[in-house]
C-alpha positions in Angstrom: 89.9 82.2 132.2 93.4 83.0 130.8 92.7 80.9 127.7 89.5 82.7 126.9 91.0 86.1 127.2 93.6 85.3 124.6 90.7 85.0 122.1 89.6 88.5 122.6 90.5 90.9 119.7 92.3 93.1 122.3 94.8 90.4 122.8 95.1 89.1 119.2 94.1 85.6 118.4 95.8 82.2 118.5 95.8 81.5 114.8 96.4 77.9 115.6 98.6 76.0 113.2 97.8 72.6 114.8 96.2 71.5 111.5 99.1 72.7 109.4 99.7 70.7 106.2 103.4 70.0 105.9 103.0 69.1 102.2 102.2 72.5 100.9 104.3 74.7 98.7 105.3 77.9 100.7 103.5 81.2 100.1 105.0 84.6 100.3 102.7 87.6 100.8 104.1 90.9 99.4 102.3 94.2 100.0 102.1 97.3 98.0 102.4 101.1 98.4 101.6 102.1 102.0 100.9 98.5 103.0 103.8 98.0 105.5 104.3 99.2 109.1 107.4 101.5 109.2 109.2 102.4 112.3 111.7 105.2 113.1 114.8 103.8 114.7 116.7 106.3 116.9 120.3 105.6 117.6 121.3 108.7 119.7 123.6 108.5 122.7 124.2 104.8 122.0 120.6 103.9 122.8 118.5 102.2 120.1 114.7 102.3 120.2 111.9 102.3 117.6 108.7 104.3 117.2 106.0 103.3 114.8 105.3 106.2 112.4 103.2 104.4 109.8 100.5 103.5 110.4 99.3 104.9 113.8 96.0 106.4 114.9 97.1 108.4 118.0 99.6 111.3 117.5 99.8 110.2 113.9 100.6 113.6 112.2 103.0 114.7 115.0 105.1 111.6 114.9 105.0 111.4 111.1 106.2 115.0 110.7 108.9 114.6 113.3 110.3 111.2 112.3 109.1 110.1 108.8 109.8 113.1 106.6 112.8 112.7 104.4 114.8 114.1 101.5 116.2 112.2 98.5 120.0 111.7 98.3 120.9 111.5 94.6 124.3 110.0 95.5 122.8 106.9 97.1 119.4 106.7 95.4 117.7 106.5 98.7 115.3 109.0 100.4 116.8 109.6 103.9 115.2 110.8 107.2 115.7 114.4 108.0 115.9 113.7 111.7 119.5 113.1 112.7 120.6 109.8 114.2 117.4 108.0 112.9 116.6 105.7 110.1 113.3 104.2 108.9 113.1 100.4 109.4 110.4 97.8 108.7 109.8 95.2 111.5 110.4 91.5 110.4 108.6 89.9 113.3 106.4 86.8 112.8 108.3 85.8 109.7 107.6 89.1 108.0 103.9 88.9 108.5 103.6 91.3 111.4 104.4 94.4 109.2 101.6 93.7 106.7 99.0 92.2 109.0 97.3 95.0 111.1 99.0 98.2 110.2 98.4 99.7 113.7 98.6 96.7 116.0 98.0 98.7 119.2 95.6 97.1 121.7 93.2 100.0 121.4 92.8 99.5 117.6 92.3 95.7 118.1 89.7 96.3 120.8 87.8 98.8 118.6 88.4 96.5 115.7 89.3 99.3 113.3 89.1 97.0 110.2 90.2 99.8 107.8 93.8 99.1 108.8 93.5 95.3 108.9 95.6 94.8 105.8 96.6 91.2 105.1 95.0 90.1 108.3 92.0 88.2 106.8 94.1 86.6 104.1 96.7 85.4 106.7 93.8 83.8 108.7 92.4 82.2 105.6 95.8 80.6 104.6 96.4 79.3 108.2 93.0 77.7 108.1 93.9 76.1 104.8 96.9 74.4 106.5 99.7 76.9 106.0 102.1 77.4 108.9 103.9 80.6 109.7 107.7 80.2 109.3 107.3 76.9 107.4 104.9 77.5 104.5 103.7 81.1 105.1 105.8 84.2 105.1 105.4 88.0 104.5 107.5 90.8 103.1 107.0 94.4 104.2 109.4 97.1 103.0 110.1 100.8 103.1 107.6 101.8 100.4 109.1 105.3 100.2 112.0 103.9 98.3 112.4 102.9 94.6 111.1 99.4 93.9 114.4 98.5 92.3 116.7 99.8 95.0 119.2 97.3 96.3 117.9 97.1 99.9 114.4 96.3 98.8 115.5 93.7 96.1 118.0 92.1 98.5 115.3 91.9 101.2 112.9 90.2 98.8 115.6 87.7 97.7 116.4 86.9 101.3 112.7 86.3 102.1 112.3 84.0 99.1 115.4 82.0 100.1 114.0 81.7 103.7 110.7 80.3 102.4 112.5 77.9 100.0 114.8 76.5 102.7 112.2 76.3 105.4 109.9 74.2 103.1 112.7 71.8 102.2 113.4 73.3 98.8 109.9 73.7 97.4 109.0 76.3 94.9 107.5 79.5 96.3 104.1 80.9 95.3 103.9 84.7 95.6 100.8 86.7 96.3 101.1 90.4 95.8 98.8 93.4 96.2 98.3 96.7 94.4 99.2 96.1 90.8 98.9 99.0 88.3 99.1 102.7 88.4 96.7 105.3 89.8 97.1 108.3 87.5 94.6 110.6 89.0 95.7 110.0 92.6 99.4 109.9 91.9 99.4 113.1 89.9 97.5 114.8 92.7 99.7 113.4 95.4 102.6 115.4 94.0 100.5 118.6 94.0 98.3 118.5 97.0 99.1 115.2 98.8 97.0 112.2 99.7 94.1 112.0 102.2 93.5 108.4 103.3 90.5 109.2 105.6 87.9 111.9 105.5 85.8 113.8 108.0 86.2 113.6 111.7 88.5 110.6 111.4 91.1 112.7 109.5 92.0 114.4 112.8 93.5 111.1 114.0 95.6 110.4 110.9 98.4 111.9 108.9 97.3 115.2 107.3 97.1 115.6 103.5 99.8 118.3 103.6 102.3 116.2 105.7 101.8 113.3 103.2 102.4 115.7 100.3 105.7 116.9 101.7 106.9 113.3 102.1 105.8 112.1 98.7 107.6 114.8 96.8 110.9 113.1 97.9 109.7 109.5 97.4 111.1 107.6 94.3 108.2 105.1 94.5 105.7 107.9 93.7 107.6 109.1 90.7 107.8 105.5 89.5 104.0 105.4 89.6 103.5 108.4 87.3 101.5 107.5 84.2 103.7 105.7 81.7 103.7 107.9 78.5 104.8 104.8 76.5 101.8 102.8 77.4 99.0 102.6 74.8 96.3 104.1 76.9 92.7 104.1 75.5 92.8 107.7 76.5 95.8 109.4 78.0 95.2 110.5 81.6 95.3 114.3 81.9 95.6 117.2 84.3 93.2 120.1 83.6 93.7 123.6 85.0 91.4 126.5 84.7 93.7 129.5 84.2 93.2 133.1 84.6 95.1 135.0 81.9 95.7 138.7 81.6 96.6 140.4 78.3 96.4 144.0 77.2 94.4 145.0 80.3 91.8 142.3 79.7 91.4 139.0 81.5 90.1 135.7 80.3 89.7 132.2 81.6 91.1 129.2 79.7 91.2 125.5 80.3 94.8 124.1 80.0 95.4 120.4 79.5 98.5 118.4 80.3 99.1 114.8 79.3 101.6 112.4 80.9 104.5 114.1 79.3 103.4 117.7 79.5 102.5 117.4 83.2 106.2 117.5 84.1 106.3 121.2 83.2 103.2 121.7 85.4 104.8 119.9 88.3 107.9 122.0 88.0 106.1 125.3 87.9 103.6 124.5 90.6 106.2 123.3 93.1 109.0 125.8 92.3 108.5 127.6 95.7 107.4 124.6 97.8 109.1 124.5 101.2 109.1 122.2 104.2 109.3 123.7 107.7 111.2 121.4 110.0 112.6 122.2 113.4 112.5 125.9 112.8 114.2 125.6 109.4 112.9 125.8 105.8 113.9 123.1 103.4 113.3 123.6 99.6 111.2 120.8 98.1 110.7 121.6 94.4 109.8 118.9 91.9 112.7 116.5 92.0 114.3 115.9 88.5 116.9 113.6 89.9 114.2 111.2 91.1 112.3 111.6 87.8 115.5 110.5 86.0 115.8 107.4 88.3 112.1 106.6 87.8 112.5 106.7 84.0 115.2 104.0 84.4 112.8 101.9 86.5 110.1 102.2 83.9 112.5 100.8 81.3 113.2 97.8 83.5 109.5 97.2 83.9 108.8 97.6 80.2 111.3 94.8 79.5 110.3 92.5 82.4 109.4 88.9 81.4 108.2 86.0 83.4 110.7 83.2 83.9 110.0 79.8 82.3 107.8 77.6 84.5 106.1 80.5 86.3 102.3 80.9 86.0 100.8 84.3 86.5 97.3 85.1 87.7 95.6 88.5 87.9 92.7 89.6 90.0 91.5 93.1 89.6 88.8 95.2 91.2 85.8 96.7 89.3 82.5 98.6 89.8 84.0 101.5 91.7 84.5 105.1 90.5 88.3 105.5 90.2 90.1 108.8 89.7 91.7 109.2 86.3 91.8 112.8 85.2 92.2 115.6 87.8 91.1 119.2 87.5 92.2 122.3 89.5 90.3 125.5 89.6 87.0 126.2 87.9 85.7 128.6 85.3 84.3 130.8 88.0 87.3 130.4 90.3 90.4 130.0 88.0 94.0 129.5 89.0 96.2 132.5 88.3 99.6 131.3 89.5 100.2 127.6 89.2 101.6 127.4 92.7 98.1 128.0 93.9 97.3 124.4 92.8 99.1 123.1 95.9 96.5 124.7 98.1 93.4 123.9 96.0 90.9 121.1 96.1 91.1 118.6 93.2 88.1 117.5 91.2 88.4 114.0 89.6 87.0 112.5 86.4 86.4 108.8 87.1 86.6 105.5 85.2 85.8 102.0 86.3 88.2 100.3 88.7 88.7 99.5 92.4 88.5 103.0 93.6 92.3 103.4 93.4 93.5 101.6 90.4 91.7 101.8 87.0 90.7 98.5 85.5 92.8 99.3 82.4 95.9 99.8 84.5 95.3 96.8 86.8 95.4 94.5 83.7 98.4 96.2 82.1 101.1 94.0 83.6 102.4 93.0 80.2 102.4 89.3 81.1 100.6 86.4 79.6 98.2 85.5 82.4 97.1 82.0 83.0 93.8 83.5 84.2 92.4 87.0 84.8 89.4 87.6 87.1 87.3 90.7 87.7 85.9 91.1 91.2 83.5 93.8 92.2 85.4 95.0 95.2 87.4 98.1 96.4 91.2 98.2 96.5 91.8 97.2 100.0 88.7 95.1 100.3 90.2 92.7 97.7 92.5 91.5 100.5 89.5 90.2 102.5 87.0 89.3 99.8 85.7 85.7 99.9 85.5 85.4 96.1 89.2 86.4 96.0 90.0 83.8 98.6 88.2 81.1 96.6 90.3 81.9 93.5 93.5 81.9 95.5 92.7 78.5 97.1 91.9 77.1 93.6 95.2 78.3 92.1 97.2 77.1 95.1 95.4 73.8 95.0 94.6 73.8 98.7 90.9 72.8 98.3 92.0 69.2 97.6 95.0 69.4 99.9 97.3 68.2 97.1 100.0 65.9 98.5 102.4 65.9 95.6 104.9 68.7 94.8 103.8 71.2 92.2 105.8 71.3 89.0 105.5 75.0 88.6 105.6 78.0 90.8 102.7 80.4 90.9 102.4 84.2 91.1 99.0 85.6 92.0 98.9 89.4 91.5 95.7 90.9 92.9 95.2 94.6 92.4 92.6 96.2 94.4 90.6 99.2 95.2 94.1 102.0 99.4 94.5 102.9 101.0 96.2 101.4 96.8 95.9 97.0 96.1 97.7 93.9 94.2 95.3 91.6 95.9 
């Protein structure tokens, strides 16, 4: 009886590694924006305990507002928790796989099988069935996705994880599978103005509210780093449109104002000039953060110059066939915006292009690398992480269909952008 209970979804699954192939190059799974569990670690009164603040279904907004909200420290380059005696940490259990597997691993979620937050879960299962063994040839890397992607803590963590995989496999080259490649100009622009809503309808009552997410993202370097790159040769520059009510000489008129990837900074500044966060009875000013913008510009320069090391093959899977936000519009001709701060409490309207629902196809392919192969898959951003066609390509590139027994001569990087919650796979 005990053995059968362990196979129920409420209690997880065994994910047996009895058939693990010891002659495989190790694989490291690296998630994207919002794809890691993050915990709030309290260290008050000499007692240390952790509370999951992302992702959780029950008491989601309450715990998020209390323990996840943060402000940017320009002296350190990190966004830091407002709550005293706490810090945000990412669990490293199960060789780093726990944090990117099921994003709310509570028993209730597993029993109800809420697959929307089963992140790398299916891919991990697939790789285990192909002979990979956790801690020997299969590893994961979750990180504090609020921070800059080039901040020391994140880079050192990735280096440590790569070294662990290299040593555990006896010095074999590591293949990296990442998720959520490319920018999301429509969604990212709107996230700084009105926030992000990951679920709609009745389910939204059990998740972090759009406004709470908005107040967090204004102080997140990672969001500023994802703003549309003005130096990229877009087929058409992503824009923000605002229907404005203008008054002059006692007469009013309605005009459509347009802001490209450079001009939108002025819009952000004006719209957020009076933005405040209410926390524990106090008000904290959260205008558009130019210190973060400056840091993000430095990150963009690093990315623009990035090159693949010799001997590394790059593969790109991107999602298609889904309407994907590109331009965003606020107000309407009949109901225009008078003061730009009104945007923060308005409902955005998107103009869509082809993509995975989150990342436009054009952006998902704009890595700047010479890819060994690029493949379009008709799947949404997060669905790419569980799509059978994606799995077949990954197996092909890893060479696990034939169970290759000899060491590979080159390392492989598979970057698979997708449709959300953002994806690289």
